[in-house]
C-alpha positions as CSV (number, residue, x, y, z in Angstrom):
1,M,-73.9,-13.2,77.9
2,D,-72.5,-16.5,79.2
3,P,-70.3,-15.5,82.3
4,E,-68.1,-18.7,81.3
5,L,-67.8,-18.0,77.8
6,L,-66.7,-14.1,78.9
7,E,-63.9,-15.6,81.5
8,R,-62.8,-18.0,79.1
9,I,-62.4,-14.5,76.4
10,T,-61.0,-12.8,79.1
11,A,-58.5,-15.7,80.3
12,R,-57.2,-16.2,76.4
13,R,-57.1,-12.1,76.1
14,A,-54.4,-12.5,79.1
15,E,-52.8,-15.5,77.4
16,L,-52.0,-13.1,74.3
17,D,-51.2,-10.3,76.0
18,E,-48.5,-12.2,77.9
19,L,-47.5,-13.7,74.5
20,E,-47.3,-10.3,73.1
21,E,-45.4,-9.0,75.6
22,Q,-42.8,-12.1,75.2
23,L,-42.8,-11.8,71.6
24,A,-41.9,-7.8,71.6
25,K,-39.1,-8.3,74.0
26,Q,-37.5,-11.1,71.9
27,L,-37.9,-9.0,68.8
28,A,-36.1,-6.1,70.7
29,E,-33.3,-8.4,71.5
30,V,-32.9,-9.4,67.6
31,R,-32.7,-6.3,66.4
32,A,-30.3,-4.9,69.2
33,E,-28.2,-7.9,68.4
34,R,-28.7,-7.3,64.8
35,D,-27.7,-3.8,65.0
36,E,-24.5,-4.6,66.8
37,L,-23.4,-7.0,64.1
38,A,-24.0,-4.5,61.3
39,V,-21.8,-2.3,63.6
40,A,-18.9,-5.4,63.9
41,E,-19.6,-5.7,60.4
42,R,-18.6,-2.4,59.3
43,V,-15.4,-2.1,61.9
44,L,-14.4,-5.2,60.1
45,E,-14.7,-3.7,56.8
46,R,-12.8,-1.1,57.9
47,M,-9.6,-3.0,59.5
48,S,-9.6,-5.2,56.6
49,E,-9.0,-1.9,54.5
50,Q,-6.4,-0.7,57.0
51,L,-4.7,-4.2,56.5
52,A,-4.8,-3.8,53.0
53,D,-3.5,-0.8,52.9
54,E,-0.6,-1.7,55.3
55,R,0.0,-4.9,53.4
56,A,0.2,-2.3,50.1
57,S,2.3,-0.5,51.4
58,A,5.1,-3.0,53.4
59,A,4.7,-5.4,49.5
60,P,8.6,-5.5,48.1
61,T,8.2,-3.2,45.1
62,P,10.3,-3.6,41.7
63,G,13.3,-1.1,41.8
64,Q,16.2,-0.2,39.5
65,V,20.3,-1.6,40.4
66,G,23.1,-1.2,37.6
67,G,19.9,-0.7,35.1
68,R,18.3,-3.9,35.5
69,A,15.0,-4.7,37.3
70,V,15.4,-5.7,40.8
71,M,12.6,-6.8,43.9
72,L,13.5,-4.8,46.7
73,V,13.3,-6.5,49.8
74,P,11.3,-4.4,52.8
75,H,13.4,-3.6,55.8
76,R,12.6,-6.5,58.7
77,T,10.7,-5.1,61.8
78,P,9.2,-6.9,65.0
79,G,6.2,-9.1,63.8
80,M,6.9,-8.7,59.9
81,E,5.1,-11.8,57.8
82,E,7.2,-13.9,55.9
83,T,4.5,-13.3,53.2
84,T,5.7,-9.8,53.0
85,L,9.0,-11.3,50.9
86,P,9.0,-11.7,47.6
87,P,7.8,-15.4,46.1
88,D,11.2,-16.2,45.4
89,Y,12.9,-15.4,49.0
90,Q,9.9,-17.5,50.6
91,R,10.9,-20.3,48.6
92,I,14.6,-20.1,50.0
93,L,13.3,-19.7,53.0
94,A,11.8,-23.2,52.9
95,V,14.9,-25.1,51.3
96,V,16.6,-23.7,54.0
97,R,14.4,-25.2,56.8
98,Q,13.7,-28.6,54.9
99,A,17.6,-28.6,54.7
100,A,19.1,-30.8,57.6
101,G,21.9,-29.3,58.0
102,P,24.4,-26.5,56.2
103,V,23.1,-25.1,52.7
104,M,25.1,-24.5,49.5
105,A,23.9,-22.1,47.1
106,R,23.6,-24.6,44.5
107,Q,21.1,-26.6,46.7
108,V,18.9,-24.0,46.7
109,G,19.7,-23.1,43.0
110,D,18.6,-26.6,42.3
111,V,15.4,-26.8,44.0
112,L,14.4,-23.0,42.4
113,G,15.8,-24.0,39.2
114,I,18.6,-21.3,38.9
115,D,21.9,-21.9,37.7
116,V,24.5,-20.9,40.1
117,S,27.2,-22.1,38.6
118,V,30.8,-20.1,39.3
119,R,32.1,-18.9,36.2
120,F,35.7,-17.6,36.1
121,L,36.7,-14.6,33.5
122,R,39.9,-15.8,32.2
123,R,42.7,-12.8,32.3
124,R,44.3,-12.0,29.3
């Protein structure tokens, strides 16, 4: 056998062994990161479900007052978002924020398309 050829084969085998080691290490790192991402995904799913449950339980629910359906407003708690309010209440807040000064009920009613004129009852 040719010693030069044998030397080349041995050198190439050493290169391939080194490359295999590097690739094995890289593959292990990729698998570890993929496993970490899978765990993070499961945690995120659980947290999303918990948040959805919390929002659903805090969402305003219709109630009855004097035989009429009304939207109940949740009690205010620290950190409560405006999004927990019924949509009309959110619109009222937006109208008040946009006003340059004091806001009259009529102004809010006009923006919301609600008649807020006062009706007096006549006494007989």
